[in-house]
C-alpha positions in Angstrom: -3.8 -1.4 -28.0 -3.7 -0.2 -24.3 -7.2 -1.5 -23.8 -6.4 -4.9 -25.4 -3.3 -5.2 -23.2 -5.3 -4.4 -20.1 -7.9 -7.0 -21.1 -5.3 -9.6 -21.7 -3.5 -9.0 -18.3 -6.5 -8.3 -16.1 -9.4 -9.9 -17.8 -12.9 -8.6 -18.7 -14.5 -5.9 -16.5 -16.9 -7.3 -13.9 -20.5 -5.9 -13.4 -21.1 -4.3 -10.1 -24.0 -6.6 -9.4 -21.5 -9.5 -9.1 -19.7 -7.9 -6.2 -21.2 -10.4 -3.8 -19.8 -13.2 -5.8 -16.3 -12.0 -4.9 -16.7 -12.9 -1.3 -14.7 -15.9 0.0 -15.2 -19.0 2.1 -13.0 -19.6 5.2 -10.8 -21.9 3.3 -10.2 -19.4 0.5 -10.0 -16.4 2.8 -7.3 -17.9 5.1 -4.5 -17.7 2.6 -5.2 -14.1 1.7 -5.6 -12.7 5.3 -3.2 -15.2 7.2 -0.2 -15.1 5.0 1.3 -12.0 6.6 0.9 -13.3 10.1 2.1 -16.8 9.4 5.1 -15.7 7.4 6.5 -13.9 10.4 7.2 -17.4 11.9 9.9 -17.6 9.3 12.0 -14.8 10.7 10.7 -13.8 14.1 12.9 -16.4 15.9 16.0 -15.1 14.1 15.1 -11.5 15.2 15.1 -12.7 18.9 18.4 -14.6 18.5 20.1 -11.7 16.8 19.1 -9.4 19.6 20.3 -11.9 22.3 23.7 -12.3 20.5 24.0 -8.5 20.1 24.0 -8.2 23.9 27.5 -9.8 23.8 28.9 -6.7 22.1 28.3 -4.7 25.4 29.6 -7.5 27.7 26.3 -9.3 28.4 26.0 -13.0 27.6 22.5 -14.5 27.4 22.1 -18.2 26.8 20.1 -19.0 23.6 17.5 -20.9 25.5 16.2 -17.5 26.6 14.6 -17.4 23.2 12.1 -20.1 24.3 10.4 -18.2 27.2 10.5 -15.1 25.1 8.6 -17.0 22.4 6.2 -18.3 25.0 5.4 -14.8 26.1 4.8 -13.7 22.5 2.6 -16.7 22.0 0.5 -15.6 25.1 0.3 -12.1 23.7 -0.9 -13.6 20.3 -3.8 -15.3 22.3 -4.7 -12.2 24.0 -4.9 -10.0 20.8 -6.8 -12.8 18.9 -9.4 -13.0 21.7 -9.7 -9.2 21.8 -10.1 -8.9 18.1 -12.5 -11.7 18.1 -14.9 -9.6 20.1 -14.3 -6.7 17.6 -15.5 -8.9 14.7 -18.8 -9.7 16.4 -19.3 -6.0 17.3 -18.5 -4.7 13.8 -19.6 -7.4 11.3 -19.3 -4.9 8.4 -15.7 -4.1 9.2 -14.1 -3.5 12.5 -10.6 -2.3 11.7 -8.8 -0.1 14.2 -9.8 3.0 12.2 -13.5 2.3 12.3 -13.5 1.4 16.0 -11.4 4.3 17.0 -13.5 6.8 15.0 -16.9 5.6 16.4 -15.6 5.4 20.1 -12.5 7.5 20.6 -12.9 10.4 18.0 -11.5 11.6 14.8 -7.9 12.2 15.9 -7.3 8.8 17.5 -8.9 7.3 14.3 -6.5 9.2 12.1 -3.6 7.9 14.2 -4.8 4.3 13.9 -5.5 4.6 10.3 -2.2 6.2 9.5 -0.3 3.6 11.5 -2.0 0.8 9.7 -1.4 2.3 6.2 2.3 2.8 7.0 2.5 -0.7 8.4 0.8 -2.2 5.3 3.5 -0.6 3.1 6.2 -1.9 5.4 4.6 -5.4 5.4 5.0 -5.6 1.6 8.6 -4.3 1.7 9.7 -6.7 4.5 7.7 -9.7 3.2 9.1 -9.4 -0.3 12.6 -8.8 0.9 12.5 -11.7 3.3 11.1 -13.9 0.6 14.0 -13.0 -1.7 16.4 -13.6 1.1 15.0 -17.2 1.4 15.8 -17.8 -2.3 19.3 -16.1 -2.1 20.1 -18.4 0.9 19.6 -21.5 -1.4 21.2 -19.7 -4.4 23.9 -17.3 -3.2 24.6 -16.1 -6.7 21.3 -14.3 -6.8 22.2 -12.1 -3.8 23.5 -9.2 -5.7 20.2 -9.0 -7.7 18.0 -9.0 -4.6 16.6 -5.4 -5.2 15.6 -6.2 -8.8 14.1 -9.4 -7.8 12.1 -7.8 -5.1 10.8 -5.1 -7.5 9.8 -7.8 -10.0 8.0 -9.7 -7.3 6.0 -6.7 -6.2 5.0 -6.2 -9.9 3.7 -9.8 -10.1 1.8 -9.6 -6.9 0.2 -6.3 -8.0 -0.8 -7.9 -11.3 -2.4 -10.8 -9.6 -4.4 -8.7 -7.2 -5.6 -6.3 -9.9 -7.3 -9.3 -11.6 -9.7 -9.6 -8.5 -10.2 -11.2 -5.1 -11.2 -14.6 -6.2 -8.5 -14.9 -8.8 -5.8 -13.9 -6.3 -7.2 -16.4 -3.8 -7.0 -19.2 -6.3 -3.4 -18.3 -7.1 -2.1 -17.8 -3.6 -3.8 -20.5 -1.5 -1.6 -23.4 -2.6 1.7 -21.8 -1.6 0.3 -20.8 1.8 -1.0 -24.3 2.7 2.3 -25.7 1.3 4.2 -23.6 3.8 2.1 -24.6 6.8 2.6 -28.3 5.8 6.4 -27.7 5.3 6.7 -26.0 8.7 4.9 -28.7 10.6 6.9 -31.4 8.8 10.1 -29.6 9.8 9.0 -29.4 13.4 7.9 -33.0 13.7 10.9 -34.4 11.7 13.3 -32.2 13.7 12.0 -33.3 17.0 11.9 -36.9 16.0 15.5 -36.7 14.7 16.7 -34.9 17.9 15.0 -37.5 20.2 16.3 -40.5 18.3 19.8 -39.3 17.4 20.5 -36.5 19.8 21.6 -33.6 17.4 24.8 -31.9 18.7 24.3 -28.3 20.1 26.6 -26.3 17.8 26.4 -22.7 18.8 28.8 -21.7 21.6 26.2 -19.6 23.3 23.7 -22.4 23.4 25.5 -23.8 26.5 26.1 -20.4 28.1 24.8 -20.0 31.6 22.3 -17.4 32.8 23.7 -14.2 34.4 24.1 -14.5 38.2 23.2 -10.8 38.8 20.9 -8.5 36.8 20.8 -4.7 36.3 18.6 -2.3 34.3 20.8 -2.5 31.2 20.4 -6.3 31.0 16.7 -6.1 31.5 16.6 -3.5 28.6 18.6 -5.8 26.4 16.2 -8.7 27.1 13.2 -6.5 26.4 15.0 -5.6 23.2 14.9 -9.3 22.2 11.3 -9.5 23.2 10.4 -6.4 21.1 12.3 -8.0 18.1 10.3 -11.1 18.4 7.0 -9.2 18.5 7.3 -9.1 14.7 5.5 -12.4 14.9 2.2 -10.5 15.7 2.2 -8.3 12.6 -0.7 -9.1 10.4 -3.0 -10.6 13.0 -5.3 -7.7 12.6 -5.9 -8.4 9.0 -8.9 -10.4 9.6 -10.7 -7.6 11.4 -9.7 -5.1 8.7 -10.7 -7.4 5.8 -13.9 -8.9 7.3 -15.9 -7.8 4.2 -14.4 -10.4 2.0 -16.1 -13.2 3.9 -19.3 -14.9 2.9 -22.2 -14.9 5.5 -22.3 -15.5 8.4 -19.5 -12.9 8.3 -18.6 -12.6 12.0 -18.6 -16.3 12.6 -16.5 -17.2 9.6 -14.0 -14.3 10.3 -13.5 -15.2 14.0 -13.0 -18.9 13.1 -10.2 -17.9 10.7 -8.7 -15.5 13.3 -8.5 -18.3 16.0 -7.2 -20.8 13.5 -4.6 -18.2 12.4 -3.6 -17.5 16.0 -3.2 -21.3 16.8 -1.1 -22.0 13.7 1.2 -19.0 14.3 1.8 -19.9 18.0 2.6 -23.6 17.2 4.9 -22.8 14.2 6.7 -20.0 16.0 7.3 -22.0 19.2 8.3 -25.1 17.3 10.8 -23.2 15.2 12.3 -21.4 18.2 12.7 -24.7 20.3 14.3 -26.5 17.2 16.7 -23.6 16.6 18.0 -24.0 20.2 18.1 -27.8 20.2 20.1 -27.8 16.9 22.3 -24.8 17.9 21.3 -22.7 15.0 22.5 -19.1 14.9 22.4 -16.1 12.5 24.8 -16.4 9.6 25.5 -13.9 6.8 23.8 -14.8 3.5 21.7 -17.6 5.0 18.6 -17.5 7.2 18.3 -19.5 10.3 15.2 -21.3 9.0 17.4 -22.4 6.0 20.1 -23.6 8.3 17.5 -25.5 10.4 16.0 -27.1 7.2 19.5 -28.2 6.0 20.2 -29.7 9.5 17.0 -31.7 9.6 16.5 -32.7 6.0 20.0 -32.4 4.5 20.7 -31.0 1.1 17.9 -32.8 -0.6 14.6 -32.2 -2.3 12.7 -31.6 0.9 15.0 -28.9 1.9 14.6 -27.1 -1.4 10.8 -27.6 -1.1 10.9 -25.9 2.4 12.9 -23.0 0.9 10.5 -22.5 -2.0 7.4 -22.7 0.4 9.2 -20.2 2.7 9.9 -17.8 -0.1 6.3 -18.2 -1.3 4.7 -17.4 2.1 7.1 -14.5 2.7 6.3 -13.0 -0.7 2.6 -13.8 -0.4 2.5 -12.1 3.1 2.5 -9.0 1.0 -0.8 -10.1 -0.4 -2.5 -9.4 3.0 -1.6 -5.8 2.6 -3.2 -5.8 -0.9 -6.3 -7.0 0.6 -6.4 -4.5 3.5 -4.5 -1.4 2.4 -7.0 -0.6 -0.5 -10.1 -1.2 1.7 -8.8 0.9 4.5 -7.7 3.6 2.0 -11.3 3.5 0.5 -12.9 4.0 3.9 -10.7 6.9 4.7 -11.2 8.3 1.3 -15.0 8.1 1.7 -14.5 10.2 5.0 -12.5 12.7 2.9 -9.2 12.0 4.6 -7.6 10.7 1.5 -8.0 11.4 -2.2 -11.3 10.3 -3.6 -9.7 8.2 -6.3 -8.9 5.6 -3.6 -12.6 5.0 -3.0 -13.2 3.9 -6.7 -13.6 0.2 -7.6 -11.6 -0.8 -10.7 -12.8 -2.9 -13.6 -12.3 -6.1 -11.6 -14.2 -4.9 -8.4 -11.1 -4.2 -6.5 -9.6 -0.8 -5.3 -7.0 -0.7 -8.0 -5.7 2.8 -7.3 -4.9 1.7 -3.7 -3.0 -1.3 -4.9 -0.9 0.7 -7.3 -0.2 3.3 -4.6 0.8 0.5 -2.2 3.2 -1.0 -4.8 4.9 2.3 -5.5 5.4 3.1 -1.8 6.8 -0.5 -1.0 9.0 -0.4 -4.1 10.5 2.9 -2.9 11.4 1.4 0.5 12.9 -1.7 -1.2 15.3 0.5 -3.3 16.0 2.9 -0.2 16.9 0.0 2.1 18.5 -2.3 -0.6 16.0 -5.1 0.4 17.8 -5.6 3.7 15.3 -7.3 6.1 17.2 -6.4 9.3 17.1 -2.7 8.4 13.4 -2.8 7.5 12.0 -4.7 10.5 12.7 -2.1 13.2 10.3 0.2 11.3 7.8 -2.6 11.1 6.1 -3.1 14.5 5.4 0.4 16.0 2.5 1.2 13.7 0.8 -2.2 14.2 0.9 -2.0 18.0 -0.4 1.6 18.0 -3.4 0.2 16.0 -3.8 -2.8 18.4 -4.0 -0.5 21.4 -6.4 2.1 20.0 -8.6 -0.6 18.7 -8.9 -2.4 22.0 -9.3 0.9 23.9 -12.1 1.9 21.4 -13.8 -1.5 22.2 -13.8 -0.8 25.9 -15.7 2.4 25.2 -18.1 0.5 22.9 -19.0 -2.0 25.5 -19.5 0.6 28.1 -21.9 2.4 25.8 -23.8 -0.7 24.7 -27.3 -1.4 26.1 -26.6 -5.2 26.0 -26.0 -6.4 29.6 -25.3 -10.0 29.0 -21.6 -10.8 29.2 -20.7 -7.0 29.1 -18.3 -7.2 32.1 -16.4 -10.0 30.5 -16.1 -8.2 27.2 -15.0 -5.0 28.9 -12.4 -7.0 30.9 -11.1 -8.8 27.8 -10.6 -5.7 25.6 -9.3 -3.6 28.6 -6.6 -6.3 29.3 -5.9 -6.4 25.5 -5.5 -2.7 25.4 -3.3 -2.7 28.5 -1.1 -5.5 27.3 -0.6 -4.1 23.7 -0.1 -0.6 25.1 2.7 -1.9 27.4 4.3 -3.7 24.4 4.0 -0.6 22.3 5.9 1.3 25.0 8.7 -1.4 25.0 8.9 -1.6 21.2 9.0 2.2 20.8 11.6 2.5 23.5 14.0 -0.2 22.7 13.7 0.1 18.9 13.8 3.9 18.9 17.4 4.2 17.7 17.1 1.2 15.5 14.6 3.1 13.3 11.3 3.3 15.1 11.9 7.0 15.4 11.2 7.3 11.7 7.7 5.8 12.1 7.0 7.8 15.3 7.8 11.0 13.3 6.1 9.9 10.1 2.7 9.1 11.7 2.0 12.6 13.0 3.0 14.0 9.5 0.7 11.5 7.8 -2.1 12.5 10.2 -1.5 16.2 9.3 -1.6 15.2 5.7 -5.0 13.5 6.1 -6.4 16.5 8.0 -5.2 18.9 5.2 -6.9 16.6 2.6 -10.2 16.8 4.7 -9.8 20.6 4.9 -9.4 20.9 1.1 -12.5 18.9 0.5 -14.4 21.0 3.1 -13.4 24.2 1.4 -14.3 22.9 -2.0 -17.7 22.0 -0.7 -18.3 25.4 0.7 -17.2 27.1 -2.6 -19.5 24.8 -4.6 -22.4 25.2 -2.3 -25.6 26.8 -3.7 -26.2 28.8 -0.5 -24.6 32.0 -1.7 -25.1 31.5 -5.5 -25.9 34.5 -7.5 -27.1 34.2 -11.1 -24.3 35.7 -13.4 -25.0 38.2 -16.1 -25.2 37.0 -19.7 -21.9 35.5 -20.8 -20.1 36.9 -23.8 -17.4 35.0 -25.4 -14.2 36.1 -27.2 -13.0 33.1 -29.2 -9.3 32.8 -29.9 -8.1 30.2 -32.4 -4.4 29.3 -32.5 -3.4 28.1 -36.0 -0.3 26.9 -37.7 -1.6 27.3 -41.3 -4.6 26.8 -43.4 -6.2 23.3 -43.7 -9.5 21.4 -43.0 -8.7 21.2 -39.3 -8.3 24.9 -38.9 -11.5 25.6 -40.9 -13.5 23.3 -38.6 -12.2 25.1 -35.5 -13.1 28.4 -37.0 -16.6 27.2 -37.8 -17.0 26.0 -34.2 -15.8 29.3 -32.8 -18.2 31.2 -34.9 -21.0 29.0 -33.4 -20.3 30.2 -29.9 -19.2 33.8 -30.5 -19.5 36.7 -32.9 -16.1 37.9 -31.8 -13.5 35.4 -33.2 -9.7 36.0 -33.6 -7.2 33.7 -35.1 -3.5 33.8 -34.2 -0.4 32.2 -35.5 3.3 32.3 -34.4 6.0 32.9 -37.0 8.9 30.7 -35.8 10.5 29.5 -39.0 10.2 32.1 -41.7 6.5 31.7 -42.3 5.2 32.4 -45.9 3.2 35.3 -44.7 2.0 36.4 -48.1 0.7 32.8 -48.9 -1.1 32.4 -45.6 -2.8 35.8 -45.8 -3.9 35.0 -49.3 -5.4 31.7 -48.3 -7.0 33.4 -45.2 -8.6 36.1 -47.4 -10.0 33.3 -49.7 -11.5 31.0 -47.0 -12.2 33.2 -43.9 -12.0 36.8 -44.7 -14.3 37.9 -41.9 -12.0 36.4 -39.2 -9.0 38.6 -38.2 -5.6 36.9 -38.3 -3.0 38.1 -36.0 0.7 36.9 -36.8 3.1 37.1 -33.9 6.8 37.2 -34.4 9.0 34.9 -32.3 12.7 35.4 -32.9 13.6 32.9 -30.1 11.4 30.2 -31.8 9.0 29.7 -28.8 5.4 29.1 -29.7 3.7 28.9 -26.3 5.1 32.1 -24.7 4.0 34.5 -27.5 0.5 32.8 -27.6 0.1 33.0 -23.8 1.0 36.8 -23.8 -1.4 37.4 -26.7 -4.2 35.7 -24.8 -3.4 37.8 -21.7 -3.7 40.9 -23.9 -7.0 39.7 -25.2 -8.2 39.3 -21.6 -7.1 42.9 -20.9 -9.1 44.1 -23.9 -12.3 42.2 -23.1 -12.5 42.6 -19.3 -16.2 41.5 -19.2 -15.8 38.7 -21.6 -14.9 35.0 -21.1 -12.0 34.2 -23.4 -12.5 30.8 -25.1 -9.4 29.2 -26.6 -10.5 26.9 -29.5 -7.6 24.5 -30.2 -7.7 22.6 -33.5 -6.0 19.2 -33.2 -5.9 16.0 -35.1 -6.2 12.6 -33.6 -4.1 9.9 -35.1 -5.7 6.5 -36.0 -2.9 4.4 -34.4 -1.3 5.1 -31.1 2.3 5.1 -32.4 1.4 7.8 -35.0 0.8 10.3 -32.2 4.5 10.3 -31.4 5.4 11.4 -34.9 3.9 14.8 -34.4 4.5 17.8 -32.2 2.3 17.9 -29.1 1.7 21.7 -29.3 -1.9 21.6 -28.6 -1.4 19.3 -25.5 1.2 21.6 -24.0 -0.9 24.7 -24.8 -4.0 23.2 -23.0 -1.8 22.3 -20.0 -0.5 25.9 -19.9 -4.0 27.4 -19.9 -5.5 25.0 -17.4 -4.7 27.1 -14.3 -5.6 30.5 -15.8 -8.7 32.2 -14.6 -11.5 33.3 -16.9 -10.2 31.2 -19.8 -12.1 28.2 -21.2 -10.2 25.8 -23.4 -11.9 23.5 -25.9 -10.6 21.2 -28.6 -11.9 20.6 -32.0 -10.7 17.2 -33.0 -10.0 16.1 -36.6 -9.8 12.2 -36.7 -7.4 10.9 -39.4 -8.6 8.0 -41.4 -5.1 6.6 -42.2 
C-alpha cells in the first residue's frame, strides 16, 4: 500500500540514464531560480518604510521619499552582485556556489562558513516566503488570519510534494504563477504611474510630506542604515543561479548568466517601481494588510484585477520557497560528498532529486513557522545575514581564483569586479549585522559557528570510521564459534523453523522463554520433548511481567559463559500479509532487535514466517 501511494503521489521512478533529460531551458529555469529573488520586491519596500517610520519612536522624523534613494542604492548593489556572480558562472560552469568557490580558493573553514550560511538562509527563505505568501491572502481575506500557521504548514507540504516529483514537473507547475506575478507587477507600475500623472493621486500618509532633518548625528545615520539594511532583503535569492547552475542545459555558463542578468534587471525595475508608487500614493504599513495590497487597491480598486494581483503575489511569495528546494538539496549533497553532512543527503531519490534534503528543509522551515507564528516581520531580521556572508566569501574567493589563473586576457578587470563586489557586500554585511543585531541577527551569528562545528564533527566521525574500517592493520581472526540463543513464546511452525536455522549455524543451541502469564509449563515441556528434545529449553520467571529485561539478562549470562564465542540471537517472527494486520500483534521481536543492536559481540538474525492469509 505504501508503495502504491508513493507511486500515485510521486510517479514512477526515473532511470539514472535520464538524468540529463531533467535539465532545463532558460525559460523553464527562470521561474525555479528567480522566484525567491523576484518575490522580495513584494515586501522589501515595506521593510524600508517600516524602518523609516520606526525612527519616529525615538524622536527622528524621516520623509518617506527617503525610501526612493535607498531603493536606488539597493538597485545599484543588485547590479554589482549580479555582475560579480556572472563571472563566477563562467569560472565554475559545473557549479560555482559560495561553498565551492570558498573551498577551492579560501580553504575548508571559510567554505564551511559559506555553506552553513547558505543552508540556514535557504531554510529561512522557505519560512519567510511562505509566511509572506499567506499574509498576502489574509490581507484580501482577513477571516483567514487566525489560521496563518496551519495554512503555512499546508503550503510547505504541497511545495515539498511538487518538488519530490522531479525538476521538470516542478518547473511545469511553477512557471505560470511566476510569469503571472511579473506581468501583474509591471501592470501595477504602469497603471499606477499613468493614473497618478493623469489624475494626481493624493498623498495620504502624513510623513509623505515631512521635511528632511536640518541637522544630522550618528544616531540618525544609524537609523537610516537600519532602513537600508531592511531593504537589502531584496537581494536574497540572487545567488540561486550560481548555486543551481547544474539544472541548465548546455551551454551552461551562457544560459545561467543570461538568466542571472534578466533576473537582476527584473528585480531592480519592479522594486524601484513599487517603492516610487508607494510614495506617490502615500501608502504606509497597516496591521493586517500589506503595502502592496493597499497599493493594488488604490490603483485598481476592489475589483478582479486587484484580486488577481493578490493571488499572483501569494503565488510568487510561496513559490519563492521553491528556489530553496532547488538549491538546498544540491548544496547539501555537495557537502555530504565532502563528508561534512550525513551521506543520506547525497543520495538521489526515485525521481532523480535529492529527496532527503527536501524533506529536511521542509521540517526545518515548518519548525520556524510554528516558532515565530508565521510572522514575516519577526522572521526577516534573521534572513539577510547568512546570504551576505555567502556573497562576501564567494567574491573574495573569486579574487583569489583570478590571481591564480594563468589566463592573462581580462584578468585585471575580473579581479577588479570581484574585489569591488567583495568589498561592497562585505560593507553591507557589517551594516546588516550591526543594525539588525538586536532584531534577531544575533541568532544567526551564533547559529552559524555552531553549524560549522557540527559539520566538522560529522567529518571527524566519517574520518574515524574510515580509520577503523581500513585494512591497514587488519588481523585475520581465529575461527568463529557461535552460541545460538532462540527466544520462543511457545511451540509452533515458526519456532521450529528458527530452531532448524540455529542448528545449521551452530552445534550449541539454547532456547529460552519468559513466563509472564502463568505459562502451561508442563504442556510446553512435553511439546519440546516431542519435537526438539536435543535443544535445551530455559524458562525464565518474570513476576513483574517484563519480557525484554529477563531475556537481555539471560543473553548477558550466556556471553559470560561463552567468553570466546559469538552469541547469535535467532529471533522467530511472522510477517503479516496485509500491512494493517501487523498492528494486531505484539512487536516483541522488533523491540528485542532494537535492544540488542548496540550490544557488542552479539549478532541478531530473524527467521521470518510469511503468513498466507
